[in-house]
C-alpha positions as CSV (number, residue, x, y, z in Angstrom):
1,X,-70.1,79.1,71.4
2,X,-67.5,77.2,69.4
3,X,-64.1,77.4,71.3
4,X,-60.6,76.2,70.5
5,X,-57.9,76.1,73.3
6,X,-54.3,75.4,72.6
7,X,-50.9,75.4,74.3
8,X,-48.1,74.8,71.8
9,X,-45.4,72.6,73.3
10,X,-41.7,72.6,72.7
11,X,-41.8,68.9,71.7
12,X,-44.5,66.4,70.9
13,X,-43.4,63.9,73.6
14,X,-45.1,66.1,76.2
15,X,-48.8,66.7,76.6
16,X,-50.3,70.1,77.5
17,X,-52.3,70.6,80.7
18,X,-53.4,74.2,80.8
19,X,-56.0,74.0,78.0
20,X,-57.6,71.0,79.6
21,X,-57.9,72.8,82.9
22,X,-59.6,75.7,81.1
23,X,-61.9,73.4,79.3
24,X,-62.9,71.6,82.5
25,X,-63.5,74.8,84.3
26,X,-65.6,76.2,81.4
27,X,-67.8,73.1,81.3
28,X,-68.6,73.5,85.0
29,X,-68.7,77.3,85.5
30,X,-70.2,78.7,82.3
31,X,-73.8,79.8,82.4
32,X,-74.5,78.5,78.9
33,X,-72.9,75.4,77.3
34,X,-70.0,75.8,74.9
35,X,-68.5,73.4,72.4
36,X,-64.8,73.2,73.3
37,X,-61.9,71.7,71.3
38,X,-58.4,71.3,72.6
39,X,-55.8,71.5,69.8
40,X,-52.3,70.0,70.3
41,X,-49.3,71.1,68.4
42,X,-45.6,72.1,68.8
43,X,-43.4,75.0,67.9
44,X,-41.5,72.8,65.5
45,X,-44.4,72.5,63.1
46,X,-44.7,74.8,60.1
47,X,-46.8,77.9,60.2
48,X,-49.2,76.5,57.7
49,X,-49.6,73.3,59.7
50,X,-50.3,75.3,62.9
51,X,-52.8,77.6,61.2
52,X,-54.6,74.6,59.9
53,X,-54.6,73.1,63.4
54,X,-56.0,76.2,65.0
55,X,-58.6,76.9,62.3
56,X,-59.9,73.4,61.7
57,X,-63.0,73.9,64.0
58,X,-63.6,77.5,62.9
59,X,-63.6,78.8,66.5
60,X,-65.6,81.8,67.5
61,X,-63.2,82.1,70.5
62,X,-59.5,81.1,70.3
63,X,-57.6,80.7,73.6
64,X,-53.8,80.5,73.5
65,X,-51.6,79.7,76.5
66,X,-48.2,81.6,76.3
67,X,-44.9,80.4,77.7
68,X,-41.3,81.4,77.0
69,X,-40.9,78.4,74.7
70,X,-43.9,79.3,72.4
71,X,-44.5,83.0,72.6
72,X,-42.3,83.9,69.7
73,X,-44.0,81.3,67.5
74,X,-47.4,82.8,68.6
75,X,-46.2,86.4,67.8
76,X,-45.3,85.3,64.3
77,X,-48.6,83.4,63.8
78,X,-51.0,86.1,65.1
79,X,-51.2,88.2,61.9
80,X,-51.7,85.0,59.8
81,X,-54.3,83.7,62.2
82,X,-56.1,87.0,62.1
83,X,-56.3,86.8,58.3
84,X,-57.6,83.2,58.5
85,X,-60.0,83.9,61.3
86,X,-61.2,87.6,60.8
87,X,-64.2,87.3,63.1
88,X,-62.7,85.1,65.9
89,X,-62.1,86.5,69.4
90,X,-58.4,86.0,70.3
91,X,-57.6,85.7,74.0
92,X,-54.1,84.9,75.4
93,X,-53.1,83.9,78.9
94,X,-50.2,82.2,80.8
95,X,-47.1,83.5,82.6
96,X,-45.5,85.0,79.5
97,X,-48.2,87.6,79.0
98,X,-49.6,87.9,82.5
99,X,-46.8,90.1,83.7
100,X,-46.6,92.4,80.6
101,X,-50.2,92.3,79.5
102,X,-50.6,96.0,78.6
103,X,-47.4,96.1,76.6
104,X,-48.2,92.8,74.8
105,X,-51.7,94.0,73.9
106,X,-50.4,97.3,72.6
107,X,-47.7,95.5,70.5
108,X,-50.1,92.9,69.0
109,X,-53.2,94.4,67.6
110,X,-54.5,91.0,66.5
111,X,-55.1,90.1,70.2
112,X,-58.5,91.0,71.6
113,X,-57.9,90.1,75.3
114,X,-55.3,88.9,77.7
115,X,-56.2,87.1,80.9
116,X,-53.7,87.6,83.8
117,X,-53.2,85.1,86.6
118,X,-55.0,81.8,87.1
119,X,-57.2,81.3,84.1
120,X,-59.9,78.8,85.1
121,X,-62.5,81.2,86.5
122,X,-61.4,84.1,84.2
123,X,-61.7,82.1,81.0
124,X,-65.2,80.7,81.9
125,X,-66.3,84.2,82.6
126,X,-64.9,85.5,79.3
127,X,-66.6,82.7,77.4
128,X,-69.9,83.7,78.8
129,X,-69.2,87.4,78.1
130,X,-68.3,86.5,74.5
131,X,-71.6,84.6,74.2
132,X,-73.4,87.8,75.5
133,X,-74.7,86.4,78.8
134,X,-72.6,88.6,81.1
135,X,-70.7,91.9,80.8
136,X,-67.1,92.0,79.7
137,X,-66.3,94.3,82.7
138,X,-67.2,91.4,85.0
139,X,-64.4,89.2,83.8
140,X,-61.6,89.1,86.5
141,X,-57.9,89.5,85.4
142,X,-58.9,90.8,81.9
143,X,-56.7,93.2,80.0
144,X,-58.6,94.9,77.2
145,X,-58.8,98.0,75.0
146,X,-61.3,100.7,75.7
147,X,-61.9,104.2,74.4
148,X,-59.8,105.4,77.3
149,X,-56.9,103.1,76.6
150,X,-55.9,99.7,77.8
151,X,-57.5,98.7,81.2
152,X,-57.0,95.7,83.4
153,X,-59.4,94.3,85.9
154,X,-58.5,92.9,89.3
155,X,-57.1,89.3,89.2
156,X,-59.3,86.4,90.1
157,X,-59.2,84.9,93.6
158,X,-56.8,81.9,93.8
159,X,-58.5,78.6,93.4
160,X,-59.0,76.5,96.5
161,X,-59.6,73.3,94.4
162,X,-58.7,72.3,90.9
163,X,-61.1,71.2,88.2
164,X,-60.5,67.7,86.9
165,X,-58.8,67.9,83.5
166,X,-58.5,64.2,83.0
167,X,-61.5,63.5,80.8
168,X,-62.0,60.8,78.2
169,X,-61.1,63.3,75.6
170,X,-57.8,64.0,77.4
171,X,-56.8,60.4,77.5
172,X,-57.8,59.9,73.9
173,X,-55.5,62.8,72.9
174,X,-52.7,61.7,75.2
175,X,-51.4,58.9,73.1
176,X,-48.8,57.6,75.5
177,X,-47.0,61.0,75.7
178,X,-45.7,62.4,79.0
179,X,-48.6,63.8,81.1
180,X,-48.5,66.3,83.8
181,X,-50.2,66.5,87.2
182,X,-50.5,69.4,89.6
183,X,-51.4,68.9,93.3
184,X,-50.2,72.3,94.6
185,X,-49.8,75.8,93.4
186,X,-47.5,78.5,94.6
187,X,-44.2,78.1,96.5
188,X,-43.1,79.0,100.0
189,X,-39.8,80.4,98.6
190,X,-39.2,83.6,96.7
191,X,-36.2,82.9,94.3
192,X,-35.5,86.0,92.3
193,X,-35.3,84.2,89.0
194,X,-38.6,82.4,89.3
195,X,-42.3,83.3,89.3
196,X,-43.7,80.6,91.5
197,X,-42.9,82.4,94.8
198,X,-44.8,85.5,93.9
199,X,-47.9,84.0,95.5
200,X,-48.3,84.6,99.2
201,X,-48.8,80.9,100.2
202,X,-48.5,77.3,99.0
203,X,-51.9,75.9,98.2
204,X,-52.5,72.2,98.5
205,X,-55.3,70.6,96.7
206,X,-57.3,67.4,97.4
207,X,-55.2,64.3,97.9
208,X,-58.1,62.0,97.1
209,X,-58.5,63.7,93.7
210,X,-54.7,63.4,93.2
211,X,-54.8,59.7,94.0
212,X,-57.6,59.1,91.6
213,X,-55.9,61.0,88.8
214,X,-52.6,59.2,89.4
215,X,-54.1,55.8,88.9
216,X,-55.7,56.9,85.7
217,X,-52.5,58.4,84.4
218,X,-50.5,55.2,85.4
219,X,-52.9,53.1,83.3
220,X,-52.7,55.4,80.3
221,X,-49.6,53.8,78.7
222,X,-47.5,56.8,79.6
223,X,-44.0,55.8,80.9
224,X,-43.2,59.0,82.7
225,X,-45.7,61.1,84.7
226,X,-44.4,64.5,85.8
227,X,-45.6,66.5,88.8
228,X,-45.4,70.2,88.1
229,X,-45.6,71.2,91.8
230,X,-42.9,73.8,92.2
231,X,-41.2,72.4,95.3
232,X,-42.9,69.0,95.8
233,X,-41.4,68.3,99.3
234,X,-42.1,71.8,100.7
235,X,-44.8,70.0,102.7
236,X,-43.0,66.8,103.5
237,X,-45.8,65.0,105.3
238,X,-48.1,65.6,102.3
239,X,-45.3,64.5,99.8
240,X,-44.7,61.4,101.9
241,X,-48.4,60.4,101.6
242,X,-48.2,60.6,97.9
243,X,-44.9,58.7,97.7
244,X,-46.3,56.0,100.0
245,X,-49.5,55.8,97.9
246,X,-47.5,55.3,94.7
247,X,-45.2,52.7,96.3
248,X,-48.2,50.8,97.7
249,X,-50.1,50.8,94.4
250,X,-47.0,49.5,92.6
251,X,-46.8,46.7,95.1
252,X,-50.5,45.9,94.5
253,X,-49.9,45.8,90.7
254,X,-52.1,48.9,90.1
255,X,-49.2,50.8,88.7
256,X,-47.4,48.9,86.0
257,X,-43.7,48.3,86.1
258,X,-41.9,50.7,83.9
259,X,-44.0,53.7,84.9
260,X,-42.0,56.4,86.5
261,X,-43.0,59.6,88.5
262,X,-41.0,62.7,88.2
263,X,-40.8,65.3,91.1
264,X,-39.0,68.7,91.5
265,X,-37.6,68.8,95.0
266,X,-35.5,70.9,97.4
267,X,-32.9,68.4,98.5
268,X,-32.0,70.3,101.7
269,X,-35.6,69.8,103.1
270,X,-35.5,66.0,103.3
271,X,-35.6,64.6,106.8
272,X,-33.6,61.4,107.7
273,X,-36.9,59.5,108.1
274,X,-38.0,60.5,104.6
275,X,-34.7,59.5,103.1
276,X,-34.9,56.1,104.8
277,X,-38.3,55.6,103.2
278,X,-37.2,56.7,99.8
279,X,-34.3,54.2,100.0
280,X,-37.0,51.4,100.1
281,X,-39.1,52.3,97.1
282,X,-38.9,50.1,94.0
283,X,-36.1,50.9,91.5
284,X,-37.2,53.2,88.8
285,X,-40.5,54.2,90.4
286,X,-39.3,57.8,91.2
287,X,-37.0,60.3,89.6
288,X,-36.1,63.6,91.3
289,X,-34.9,66.9,89.9
290,X,-33.2,69.1,92.5
291,X,-32.3,72.6,91.7
292,X,-29.0,73.7,93.3
293,X,-28.5,76.8,91.1
294,X,-25.2,77.7,92.8
295,X,-22.8,76.8,95.6
296,X,-21.6,80.4,95.9
297,X,-23.1,81.9,99.2
298,X,-23.1,85.5,97.9
299,X,-25.0,84.4,94.8
300,X,-27.6,82.4,96.8
301,X,-28.2,85.4,99.1
302,X,-28.7,87.8,96.1
303,X,-31.4,85.6,94.6
304,X,-33.1,84.9,97.9
305,X,-32.2,81.2,97.8
306,X,-32.0,80.0,101.3
307,X,-30.1,76.7,101.2
308,X,-28.2,74.6,103.8
309,X,-25.4,73.6,101.4
310,X,-23.9,71.0,103.7
311,X,-27.2,69.3,104.3
312,X,-28.1,69.5,100.6
313,X,-24.9,67.6,99.7
314,X,-25.5,65.0,102.4
315,X,-29.1,64.5,101.3
316,X,-28.2,64.2,97.6
317,X,-25.6,61.6,98.5
318,X,-28.1,59.7,100.6
319,X,-30.7,59.8,97.7
320,X,-28.1,58.3,95.3
321,X,-26.7,55.7,97.6
322,X,-29.4,53.0,97.3
323,X,-29.3,53.2,93.4
324,X,-33.1,53.0,93.2
325,X,-34.0,56.5,91.8
326,X,-32.8,58.7,89.1
327,X,-31.4,62.1,90.2
328,X,-31.1,65.2,88.0
329,X,-29.5,68.4,89.5
330,X,-29.4,71.9,88.1
331,X,-27.0,74.8,88.0
332,X,-27.8,78.3,86.6
333,X,-25.1,80.3,84.9
334,X,-25.4,84.1,84.9
335,X,-26.7,84.7,88.5
336,X,-25.4,87.8,90.4
337,X,-21.9,87.7,91.9
338,X,-20.8,84.5,90.2
339,X,-17.9,84.9,87.8
340,X,-16.3,82.2,85.7
341,X,-14.0,81.1,88.6
342,X,-16.8,80.8,91.2
343,X,-19.1,79.1,88.7
344,X,-16.4,76.6,87.9
345,X,-16.2,75.9,91.6
346,X,-20.0,75.4,91.8
347,X,-19.8,73.1,88.7
348,X,-17.0,70.9,90.1
349,X,-18.7,70.6,93.4
350,X,-22.0,69.7,91.8
351,X,-20.4,67.2,89.4
352,X,-18.6,65.5,92.3
353,X,-22.0,64.6,93.8
354,X,-22.4,61.9,91.0
355,X,-26.0,62.6,90.0
356,X,-27.2,60.9,86.9
357,X,-27.6,64.2,85.1
358,X,-26.3,67.7,85.7
359,X,-28.1,70.4,83.8
360,X,-26.1,73.6,83.1
361,X,-28.8,76.1,82.5
362,X,-28.5,79.8,81.7
363,X,-30.4,82.6,83.5
364,X,-33.5,83.8,81.7
365,X,-34.9,87.2,82.7
366,X,-38.5,86.3,82.5
367,X,-41.3,88.9,82.8
368,X,-42.4,89.2,86.4
369,X,-39.2,88.0,88.0
370,X,-37.3,90.1,90.5
371,X,-34.1,89.7,88.5
372,X,-35.7,91.2,85.4
373,X,-36.8,94.1,87.6
374,X,-33.3,94.6,89.0
375,X,-31.4,93.7,85.9
376,X,-29.8,97.2,85.5
377,X,-28.4,97.0,89.0
378,X,-26.5,93.9,88.1
379,X,-25.5,95.1,84.6
380,X,-27.6,92.3,83.2
381,X,-28.4,92.2,79.5
382,X,-30.5,89.5,77.8
383,X,-31.9,88.6,74.4
384,X,-34.8,90.7,73.3
385,X,-36.8,87.6,72.3
386,X,-38.0,84.8,74.5
387,X,-36.6,83.0,76.4
388,X,-34.7,86.2,77.3
389,X,-31.5,84.3,78.0
390,X,-28.7,86.4,79.6
391,X,-26.0,87.7,77.3
392,X,-23.8,89.4,79.9
393,X,-23.6,90.8,83.4
394,X,-21.1,92.5,85.7
395,X,-19.3,89.1,86.3
396,X,-19.6,87.3,83.0
397,X,-18.7,88.7,79.6
398,X,-20.2,87.5,76.3
399,X,-17.0,85.5,75.8
400,X,-17.4,83.8,79.2
401,X,-21.0,82.8,78.4
402,X,-19.9,81.5,75.0
403,X,-17.4,79.3,76.8
404,X,-20.1,78.0,79.2
405,X,-22.4,77.3,76.3
406,X,-19.8,75.2,74.6
407,X,-19.1,73.3,77.9
408,X,-22.8,72.7,78.3
409,X,-23.0,71.0,74.9
410,X,-20.1,68.7,75.8
411,X,-21.7,68.0,79.2
412,X,-25.0,67.0,77.6
413,X,-23.4,64.8,74.9
414,X,-21.0,63.0,77.2
415,X,-22.4,63.0,80.7
416,X,-26.1,63.7,80.5
417,X,-26.6,61.3,77.6
418,X,-25.6,58.4,79.9
419,X,-23.6,56.8,77.1
420,X,-20.2,56.9,78.7
421,X,-20.6,55.3,82.1
422,X,-17.1,53.6,82.0
423,X,-15.0,55.7,79.7
424,X,-15.8,59.1,81.2
425,X,-14.7,58.1,84.8
426,X,-11.5,56.6,83.3
427,X,-10.6,59.7,81.5
428,X,-11.4,61.9,84.5
429,X,-9.2,59.8,86.7
430,X,-6.2,60.7,84.5
431,X,-7.3,64.3,83.8
432,X,-5.1,67.0,85.5
433,X,-7.8,69.4,86.4
434,X,-11.5,69.7,87.4
435,X,-14.6,68.5,85.7
436,X,-15.5,71.8,84.2
437,X,-12.0,72.2,82.7
438,X,-12.4,68.7,81.2
439,X,-15.7,69.5,79.4
440,X,-14.5,72.9,78.4
441,X,-11.4,71.4,76.8
442,X,-13.3,68.7,75.0
443,X,-15.9,71.1,73.7
444,X,-13.3,72.6,71.4
445,X,-13.2,69.3,69.5
446,X,-17.0,69.4,69.0
447,X,-17.0,72.8,67.2
448,X,-16.5,71.2,63.7
449,X,-19.4,68.8,64.3
450,X,-22.0,71.6,64.5
451,X,-24.9,72.0,66.9
452,X,-26.5,68.6,66.6
453,X,-23.6,66.1,65.9
454,X,-24.2,62.4,65.2
455,X,-23.6,60.1,68.2
456,X,-20.8,58.1,66.4
457,X,-19.0,61.3,65.5
458,X,-19.1,62.5,69.1
459,X,-17.8,59.1,70.3
460,X,-14.9,59.2,67.9
461,X,-14.1,62.8,69.0
462,X,-14.2,61.6,72.6
463,X,-11.8,58.7,71.8
464,X,-9.3,61.0,70.0
465,X,-9.6,63.5,72.9
466,X,-9.0,60.8,75.4
467,X,-6.0,59.4,73.6
468,X,-4.3,62.8,74.1
469,X,-4.5,62.6,77.9
470,X,-1.2,61.7,79.7
471,X,-1.1,58.2,81.0
472,X,-3.9,56.9,78.8
473,X,-4.0,53.3,77.6
474,X,-5.7,53.5,74.2
475,X,-6.6,49.8,74.1
476,X,-8.4,50.1,77.5
477,X,-10.2,53.3,76.3
478,X,-11.3,51.4,73.2
479,X,-12.7,48.6,75.3
480,X,-14.5,50.9,77.7
481,X,-16.0,52.8,74.7
482,X,-17.1,49.5,73.2
483,X,-18.8,48.5,76.5
484,X,-20.4,51.9,76.7
485,X,-21.7,51.8,73.1
486,X,-23.3,48.4,73.3
487,X,-24.7,48.7,76.9
488,X,-26.1,52.2,76.7
489,X,-28.4,51.5,73.7
490,X,-29.3,48.6,71.4
491,X,-26.6,49.5,69.0
492,X,-25.9,45.8,68.0
493,X,-22.7,46.9,66.3
494,X,-19.7,49.0,67.0
495,X,-18.8,52.2,65.1
496,X,-16.0,51.7,62.6
497,X,-13.3,53.4,64.8
498,X,-13.9,50.8,67.5
499,X,-13.9,47.8,65.3
500,X,-11.0,45.3,65.3
501,X,-10.6,42.8,62.5
502,X,-10.9,39.4,64.2
503,X,-11.8,36.2,62.4
504,X,-13.1,34.7,65.7
505,X,-16.1,37.1,65.6
506,X,-17.8,34.9,63.0
507,X,-17.3,31.9,65.2
508,X,-18.6,33.7,68.2
509,X,-21.6,34.8,66.2
510,X,-22.4,31.2,65.2
511,X,-21.9,29.9,68.8
512,X,-24.2,32.5,70.3
513,X,-26.8,32.1,67.6
514,X,-26.9,28.3,68.1
515,X,-26.4,28.2,71.9
516,X,-23.2,26.2,71.6
517,X,-21.0,28.7,73.4
518,X,-19.5,27.7,76.7
519,X,-21.5,30.3,78.6
520,X,-23.9,30.3,81.6
521,X,-27.4,29.7,80.4
522,X,-26.2,29.2,76.9
523,X,-29.4,27.3,76.0
524,X,-31.3,30.6,76.3
525,X,-29.0,32.4,73.8
526,X,-30.5,31.3,70.5
527,X,-33.9,32.6,71.3
528,X,-32.6,35.9,72.5
529,X,-30.2,36.2,69.6
530,X,-32.9,35.8,67.0
531,X,-35.1,38.2,68.8
532,X,-32.4,40.8,68.6
533,X,-31.8,40.8,72.4
534,X,-28.1,39.8,72.5
535,X,-25.1,41.8,71.4
536,X,-21.4,41.0,71.9
537,X,-17.9,42.2,71.3
538,X,-14.3,41.2,72.2
539,X,-12.3,43.2,74.6
540,X,-8.5,43.1,74.1
541,X,-7.1,45.1,77.1
542,X,-7.9,42.6,79.8
543,X,-10.9,44.5,81.1
544,X,-12.8,42.5,83.6
545,X,-10.1,39.8,83.8
546,X,-6.3,40.0,84.1
547,X,-3.8,42.0,82.1
548,X,-3.4,41.2,78.4
549,X,-6.1,38.5,78.3
550,X,-9.0,38.7,75.9
551,X,-12.5,38.9,77.1
552,X,-15.9,38.3,75.6
553,X,-18.6,40.8,76.6
554,X,-22.3,39.9,76.1
555,X,-25.0,42.5,76.3
556,X,-28.5,41.4,77.3
557,X,-31.0,43.8,75.7
558,X,-33.9,42.2,77.6
559,X,-32.4,43.3,80.9
560,X,-32.2,47.0,81.4
561,X,-31.5,48.9,84.6
562,X,-34.7,50.9,85.4
563,X,-32.7,53.8,86.9
564,X,-29.7,54.3,84.5
565,X,-31.2,52.7,81.4
566,X,-28.0,50.6,80.9
567,X,-28.3,47.1,79.6
568,X,-26.8,44.1,81.6
569,X,-23.3,43.1,80.6
570,X,-21.6,39.7,81.2
571,X,-17.8,39.4,80.7
572,X,-15.7,36.2,80.8
573,X,-12.4,35.0,79.3
574,X,-12.7,34.5,75.6
575,X,-11.0,31.1,75.7
576,X,-13.6,29.9,78.2
577,X,-16.4,31.1,76.0
578,X,-14.9,29.3,72.9
579,X,-14.2,26.1,74.9
580,X,-10.5,26.3,74.2
581,X,-7.8,24.9,76.5
582,X,-7.0,26.9,79.6
583,X,-3.9,29.0,79.6
584,X,-2.2,31.7,81.7
585,X,-1.8,35.4,81.4
586,X,1.7,36.2,80.0
587,X,2.1,39.1,82.4
588,X,0.6,38.0,85.8
589,X,0.6,34.2,85.1
590,X,-2.9,34.0,86.4
591,X,-4.8,31.0,84.8
592,X,-7.5,31.5,82.3
């Protein structure tokens, strides 16, 4: 049988894993051999392009994995696909249809079958049934139409070991994109907004298989490898073995520098011994995502989120202190019992932790979650279409959520972008209010720029906003923004609003280009300059030196921090760089 499997991603930088698991299982479990193709696309492609992608091998059986980010695209495509493939068997699976299978099948007549639960065994059985070598009633977890209506068979038994999806075909298709790896399934926790804790236990799969796969993925040219284990450190001894393995293989040169591994963790579970070990790993090897969700005790209790908040904060601070790993933390707006005031408190407390990114997410009432089941009890309303984002509840009005959405955009553009390492702390030090109030106030200036504003337009808005804060020194803010602009990315030039007309820039350009500047290691500058690895600007506020002196800032685009992504900056008095006679600062009389 000719089979096509597909999981449409939200963006092309990520690879899919589910169809490769299904393909690997079918190759091993099916009674008869099948020809299996894995198609890779995104929801951002046109309908015509997606139909061409899914039809190119003229499949007899088409399997589609459904998630909140692609199910609406698939709903739209199904009638067109049925026209293009009138004789193909369509089967859907995945979390977005597993918990509403009967309703989805009833609403979408183009779909022949839905597989509920883990799909590896079920899909292999269905492939054999479609080939006529076993009965359709033998397929576990199958939802189908019969003369007596829609019926669903019992779900398959949970897997005790995974099938290896990392075939030659997988790596050929990967193309340097972000790959995923799964070493456990299930979760020991039962958070009401999530599906992972619906299983009765955490299942851990072979560590040896995981080690083999990790070395393959590390050699694949991928720069970030993501573990999709739901709470990676739920079993800390096991997590520690994987972390130690990765650190050891980096030391042995089997994992290239620049390869990073991403983990979702529960920060309150870390022991002191584990934190001490994590402080010793090479910079940039690991990045962690820790879901806080809320600091409001009543909210955490309502969503069955058992968290030691004091320990969580101590552990997050300890993770950040060595500066060797990237930390991303999450809050969810729209949870029960959290109004705008208490959410603001959660936000300000989370922001004060100083993580590299703070994601402000919005509650999604996904099928199968306890909060979707109990939505009426909390006055929760959500969008009818996926991802079912909340629109109001007893504690947050639509206007409140709109304000939070605007603040989220400001947070992403200014803080999470990592482009304002110096200017943002400066403005916050003068701001009379909390962090949430700051981003909420700034968000009003972003409205005219639209949903996806250009980086330079955002920076200029930020400058104008900062100049309106009491006590601001505009010249210092300009210099900090210049440093941020040229150190956060290889900009090589300043936006117009930060430029200062200065005839000495041509002279500096010549000196840097020829290596004649009076700088440390000046002999290395010409080579880097001509390779596009050196940027520079003049600072006029005395930043990095003494008041009212002028400073030359040099940016080395061959030296990037593996954790923050910021490029190295060297500052020194401009007179020294130009080889001019020494002088003294007119304010503090310090020599320069």
